[in-house]
C-alpha positions in Angstrom: 17.8 2.1 15.7 14.9 1.8 18.0 12.4 4.1 16.5 9.6 4.5 19.4 6.7 6.5 18.1 4.5 8.6 20.7 2.6 10.3 18.5 -0.2 8.4 16.9 -3.6 6.2 17.3 -4.5 2.9 17.2 -8.3 2.4 15.9 -9.3 -0.8 17.7 -12.0 -1.8 15.0 -13.9 -5.7 15.1 -12.7 -8.2 12.3 -8.8 -8.6 13.1 -7.7 -11.6 10.8 -7.2 -14.8 12.3 -3.5 -16.2 11.4 -4.6 -19.2 9.5 -5.0 -19.5 5.9 -9.1 -20.3 5.9 -9.7 -21.2 2.3 -9.4 -19.3 -1.5 -10.7 -16.4 -3.2 -11.0 -17.7 -7.1 -11.4 -15.0 -9.7 -12.3 -15.9 -14.0 -11.6 -12.6 -14.8 -8.6 -10.4 -13.1 -7.7 -6.6 -13.9 -5.2 -4.5 -14.4 -6.2 -1.0 -13.2 -3.7 2.0 -14.3 -5.0 4.2 -11.2 -3.0 2.0 -9.4 0.2 3.1 -10.0 0.8 6.6 -8.8 1.6 9.2 -11.6 2.2 6.3 -14.5 0.6 7.8 -17.6 0.0 4.6 -19.3 -0.3 3.3 -22.7 -1.8 -0.1 -23.8 0.5 -3.0 -24.8 -2.6 -5.3 -25.8 -6.2 -4.8 -27.4 -9.1 -6.6 -26.9 -9.2 -10.3 -28.3 -5.2 -10.3 -27.6 -3.9 -13.4 -25.5 -1.4 -13.1 -22.9 1.0 -15.1 -20.7 1.4 -14.7 -17.4 4.4 -11.9 -17.3 3.2 -10.7 -20.5 3.1 -6.8 -20.7 -0.3 -5.1 -20.6 0.1 -1.5 -19.8 3.6 0.5 -20.4 4.7 3.8 -19.1 4.3 6.8 -21.6 7.3 8.5 -20.2 9.8 5.5 -19.8 8.7 2.6 -21.7 10.9 0.0 -20.2 8.7 0.2 -16.8 5.8 -2.0 -17.6 2.9 -4.0 -15.5 2.4 -7.4 -16.2 -0.5 -9.6 -16.8 -1.2 -11.8 -13.6 -2.8 -14.3 -15.6 -2.6 -16.2 -18.9 -5.7 -15.7 -21.2 -7.6 -13.2 -23.3 -8.1 -9.6 -22.8 -11.9 -9.6 -22.8 -12.0 -5.8 -22.3 -10.5 -2.4 -21.9 -12.4 -0.4 -19.8 -12.4 3.5 -20.3 -13.9 6.5 -18.5 -14.1 10.2 -19.4 -11.7 11.5 -22.2 -11.1 7.8 -22.8 -8.9 7.7 -19.7 -7.6 3.7 -19.3 -9.7 2.3 -16.1 -9.0 -1.5 -16.1 -7.6 -4.1 -18.5 -9.9 -7.3 -17.7 -8.5 -10.9 -18.8 -10.1 -14.0 -18.3 -7.9 -16.6 -16.9 -7.1 -20.0 -18.5 -7.8 -23.2 -16.5 -3.9 -24.0 -16.9 -1.6 -20.8 -16.9 1.3 -20.4 -19.3 4.5 -18.3 -18.1 6.6 -16.2 -19.8 10.1 -17.5 -19.0 12.7 -14.5 -17.9 15.5 -16.8 -17.4 17.0 -18.1 -14.2 19.9 -16.3 -12.5 21.6 -15.4 -9.3 22.0 -12.2 -8.6 25.3 -12.1 -6.9 26.8 -13.3 -10.3 25.0 -10.1 -11.8 25.8 -6.3 -12.1 23.4 -4.0 -11.0 22.6 -3.1 -14.4 21.7 -6.5 -15.3 19.4 -7.2 -12.0 17.3 -3.5 -13.2 16.9 -5.0 -16.8 15.8 -8.3 -15.8 13.5 -6.3 -13.2 12.2 -4.3 -16.0 11.7 -6.9 -18.3 9.5 -9.1 -16.3 7.6 -6.0 -15.0 8.2 -6.6 -11.5 10.6 -3.2 -11.5 7.1 -1.8 -10.3 7.4 -3.4 -6.8 10.1 -0.6 -6.3 8.8 2.5 -5.3 10.2 5.8 -4.1 10.2 8.9 -2.3 9.3 11.2 -2.5 6.0 10.8 -4.2 5.1 7.1 -3.5 5.5 6.3 -7.1 7.5 3.8 -9.0 11.0 4.4 -8.9 13.4 5.4 -12.0 15.5 3.0 -12.7 18.2 5.7 -13.8 18.6 7.3 -10.4 20.7 6.1 -7.6 18.8 5.7 -4.5 20.9 7.2 -1.4 19.0 4.1 0.4 16.7 1.2 0.5 13.9 0.6 3.1 11.9 -2.6 3.4 9.2 -2.5 6.0 8.5 -5.8 8.0 5.9 -3.9 9.9 2.5 -2.7 9.6 0.4 -1.0 12.2 -2.5 -0.1 10.3 -5.9 -1.2 11.8 -6.9 -5.0 10.8 -4.5 -5.1 8.0 -2.4 -8.6 7.2 0.8 -9.2 8.8 3.7 -9.0 6.1 5.9 -11.8 7.9 2.8 -14.1 7.7 2.2 -13.6 4.3 6.1 -14.8 3.9 5.9 -17.3 6.3 6.9 -20.1 3.9 9.0 -17.9 1.6 12.6 -17.5 3.4 14.6 -18.8 0.4 13.1 -16.6 -1.9 13.4 -13.3 0.7 17.5 -14.1 0.9 17.8 -14.4 -2.9 15.5 -11.1 -3.1 17.3 -9.3 -0.5 20.7 -10.3 -2.7 19.1 -8.6 -5.9 17.9 -5.7 -3.7 21.7 -4.8 -2.1 23.3 -4.2 -5.7 20.6 -1.3 -6.3 22.2 1.2 -4.0 25.5 2.3 -3.0 24.1 3.4 0.7 22.4 1.1 3.2 19.4 -1.5 3.2 17.3 -0.4 6.2 15.1 -3.5 7.4 12.4 -2.5 10.2 10.9 -5.1 12.2 8.4 -4.5 14.8 10.1 -4.3 18.5 7.8 -6.9 19.7 9.3 -9.6 17.4 12.9 -7.8 16.6 14.6 -10.9 15.0 12.2 -13.1 13.3 13.1 -16.1 12.5 12.0 -15.7 8.8 15.1 -13.2 8.4 17.4 -15.5 10.6 20.7 -15.8 8.5 19.9 -14.0 5.7 21.2 -10.3 6.8 24.1 -9.7 5.5 26.6 -7.2 4.8 25.1 -3.7 3.7 21.9 -4.2 5.5 20.9 -2.6 8.9 18.0 -3.6 11.1 16.0 -1.2 13.3 12.9 -1.7 15.3 9.6 0.2 15.6 7.4 0.4 18.5 4.6 2.8 19.4 1.1 3.5 17.8 -0.1 3.7 14.1 1.2 4.9 12.2 4.7 3.5 13.4 4.5 0.9 10.5 4.6 3.7 7.7 7.7 3.5 6.3 7.7 7.2 5.9 8.2 7.3 9.3 11.1 4.8 9.2 12.6 6.9 6.4 12.2 10.6 8.7 13.7 9.0 11.2 16.7 6.8 10.0 17.6 8.7 6.7 15.7 11.8 6.1 15.0 13.0 2.7 16.3 16.5 1.5 15.5 18.3 -1.8 16.9 16.0 -4.7 17.3 12.5 -2.6 15.5 9.8 -3.5 15.0 6.9 -1.1 13.7 3.7 -2.5 11.3 1.3 -0.7 9.3 -1.8 -0.7 7.8 -4.3 1.3 8.4 -8.3 2.3 6.0 -9.7 -0.3 7.7 -7.4 -2.7 11.3 -8.9 -1.9 9.8 -12.5 -2.0 8.3 -11.9 -5.7 11.3 -10.6 -6.8 13.5 -13.6 -5.3 11.3 -16.0 -6.7 11.7 -14.4 -10.4 15.5 -14.9 -9.9 15.1 -18.5 -8.5 12.3 -19.8 -11.3 12.2 -17.4 -14.0 8.9 -16.6 -13.6 6.5 -14.1 -12.1 4.5 -15.6 -9.7 1.2 -13.6 -9.2 -0.3 -15.5 -6.2 -1.3 -13.5 -3.0 -2.2 -14.3 0.1 -4.4 -11.5 1.6 -6.2 -10.6 4.8 -9.9 -10.2 4.4 -10.9 -8.2 7.7 -13.5 -6.1 9.0 -16.6 -6.5 10.9 -18.6 -7.1 8.3 -16.5 -10.7 7.6 -17.9 -13.7 8.7 -14.3 -15.5 9.2 -12.1 -12.5 9.4 -8.5 -14.4 7.9 -6.1 -14.9 5.4 -7.0 -16.3 2.2 -5.2 -17.3 -1.3 -5.9 -15.7 -4.5 -4.5 -13.7 -7.3 -3.2 -10.5 -8.5 -6.2 -8.2 -9.6 -8.6 -10.8 -8.7 -12.3 -9.8 -8.9 -13.7 -9.2 -5.5 -17.4 -10.4 -6.3 -16.9 -13.7 -4.9 -16.4 -12.0 -1.4 -20.2 -12.4 -1.2 -20.4 -15.8 0.9 -18.0 -14.2 3.0 -19.7 -11.2 4.1 -22.6 -10.5 7.0 -24.9 -8.6 4.6 -25.1 -7.2 1.6 -25.1 -3.5 2.6 -21.2 -3.2 2.9 -18.2 -1.4 1.9 -15.6 -3.6 0.2 -12.2 -1.9 0.5 -9.2 -3.0 -1.3 -6.4 -2.3 1.1 -6.9 -1.3 5.1 -9.8 0.6 6.2 -7.5 4.3 6.2 -6.0 4.4 2.9 -7.6 1.7 1.0 -9.7 2.4 -2.3 -13.7 1.6 -2.4 -14.7 -1.2 -4.8 -18.1 -1.6 -6.5 -19.9 -4.8 -6.8 -17.4 -5.7 -9.6 -14.4 -4.5 -8.1 -10.8 -5.8 -8.3 -8.1 -6.6 -5.9 -5.6 -3.6 -5.8 -1.7 -4.5 -7.4 -0.3 -3.3 -4.1 -2.9 -4.7 -1.8 -2.7 -7.5 0.8 -6.1 -6.6 2.8 -9.7 -6.2 1.8 -11.7 -4.7 4.2 -15.6 -4.4 4.7 -17.3 -2.0 7.1 -21.0 -1.6 7.2 -22.4 1.0 5.0 -24.2 3.6 7.3 -25.4 6.9 5.9 -28.8 7.3 8.4 -29.1 10.7 10.3 -28.3 9.9 13.9 -31.2 10.5 16.2 -30.3 13.4 18.7 -26.8 13.6 17.4 -24.3 14.6 19.1 -26.4 15.0 22.4 -26.1 11.5 22.8 -23.1 10.2 24.8 -20.9 8.8 22.1 -20.9 5.3 22.7 -19.6 3.3 19.7 -17.7 6.3 18.2 -14.0 6.6 17.6 -12.4 9.7 19.7 -8.6 10.5 20.8 -10.0 12.9 23.3 -12.2 12.4 26.4 -15.5 14.1 25.5 -17.1 10.9 24.4 -18.1 8.0 26.7 -16.4 5.4 24.2 -12.9 6.8 25.4 -13.5 4.5 28.2 -14.1 1.3 25.7 -10.7 2.1 23.8 -9.4 -1.1 24.9 -12.6 -3.3 23.2 -13.0 -3.8 19.2 -15.8 -2.1 17.7 -17.9 -2.4 14.6 -17.2 0.8 13.0 -18.9 1.9 10.2 -19.0 4.2 7.1 -20.6 7.0 8.7 -18.9 10.4 8.4 -20.6 12.2 11.5 -20.6 15.4 10.0 -19.5 17.2 6.4 -16.6 19.7 5.4 -16.6 23.3 7.0 -14.3 25.9 7.9 -10.6 24.5 8.2 -9.4 25.9 11.7 -6.3 25.3 13.9 -7.3 22.4 16.5 -3.9 21.1 17.3 -5.6 17.6 16.7 -3.3 16.5 13.8 -0.1 16.8 15.6 -1.4 14.5 18.2 -1.3 11.7 15.5 1.1 13.0 13.4 4.6 11.7 13.9 6.9 13.6 12.0 8.8 16.8 12.5 6.6 18.9 10.1 4.0 21.2 10.9 1.1 19.5 8.9 -1.6 22.5 8.9 0.8 24.9 7.8 1.9 22.0 5.0 -2.1 21.7 4.1 -2.7 25.3 3.7 0.3 25.4 1.5 -1.1 23.0 -1.0 -4.5 24.5 -0.9 -2.6 28.0 -2.3 -0.4 26.2 -4.5 2.8 27.5 -3.1 5.5 25.3 -4.0 8.1 27.0 -2.1 6.4 26.7 1.0 5.4 23.0 0.2 9.4 22.0 -0.3 10.0 24.4 3.0 7.6 22.5 5.0 8.5 18.8 4.3 6.2 17.7 1.2 9.2 15.2 0.1 9.4 13.4 3.1 5.7 12.0 2.9 2.4 10.8 1.4 -1.2 10.3 1.4 -0.9 7.5 4.0 1.3 9.7 6.5 -1.4 11.7 7.0 -4.4 9.3 7.1 -5.0 9.5 10.7 -5.1 13.4 10.6 -8.0 12.6 8.0 -9.8 10.6 10.9 -9.5 13.2 13.4 -10.4 16.2 11.6 -12.9 18.4 13.4 -13.0 20.3 10.1 -13.7 16.8 7.8 -11.1 18.3 5.2 -10.3 15.4 2.4 -6.7 15.6 3.9 -5.2 12.4 1.8 -6.7 13.8 -1.5 -5.1 17.3 -0.7 -1.7 15.8 -0.2 -2.2 13.9 -3.3 -2.8 17.3 -5.2 0.4 18.6 -3.7 2.6 15.7 -4.6 1.0 15.9 -8.3 1.9 19.6 -8.5 5.4 19.2 -7.3 6.3 16.3 -9.5 5.1 18.4 -12.6 6.7 21.4 -11.7 9.7 20.2 -9.9 10.4 16.1 -11.1 
């Protein structure tokens, strides 16, 4: 299938990464943050002062103790940071100079049963790489998904190219795909960009039970939710699992080497980065070492892309699932004459600002909101950038009034926050759209499961 997305928008922002590995971002301390794992009610597997190896469990799920999150380094647990009501915010680990690895055993997934593959992924903590729709949380290992999606395209602004990250891991991708195919009785769907429909990286490793598709059009054409919506839509009670090429490579490496490899290649992007490009680092790495790569100090560092990433403070850490670090200029100063100005340098999907004529030019956008939350009115803006057959405004209002029946009828099972990111960008009412969607998903999961 060729998915052609017409409703959406590309934000052409300065600071796109050069396709080259430019250096390393080292980190003496790494952190596991429970908030990275949606709807995971976590408990500690370690205490301050404990020593761990790469792959040792750090936290586990209160609801399913088999689901664990592994340590990305060997070393000493130096701090368990807590917030209100003793909520666990981060587990910080000081890394050894020479890493020690847990050994989970080498195996060929072709010779293993479905349950043996699940058990190996659970033991290593790499089960956490497999997520599900609805809800966008870690998949339940007791479920049988009707299909599995692997998205090899990312259309978010100045984000990492998934295929560039794994360009040297073709063999791991093959082994990982062999394992993933056994986890469903349905199809495995692999989606590529229409500009590169048959990348050499996947030549010869697509086999039985795997279908390939292409996607084209503006963002959010690369969102896995869009692919699922067009290829294998979700109804109530159904589950679809999904992951990305970098996850597939990590799973393949686990089976081939018996070890969890926490090394990452991340894209450092944005108008405040001196040399936007790709850098080697490690999962959970401290972002405090980025200062030498930035153009100034008054910046916002985001773990993830500029639409869905999480703002980090000076001592922030790379998110577990993130392969992009975005840096924008902080700007909260009031603008002289405000909306009386012609709007040069501001993003727009309308023809009311002069910047509409500059849409082909990459501009140094900043964090300015240009307004505050106001009455939620119907404008038709959401529908221009929302490529689902769903009424977005009506769905959001059903969430605001906690109407679970309406949420189900209006399609909340098919979407998560990232699918509404552009709606938040173009919203005249400045509604916190993604936060609203998260609250709806949280309520739906609690009441329906």
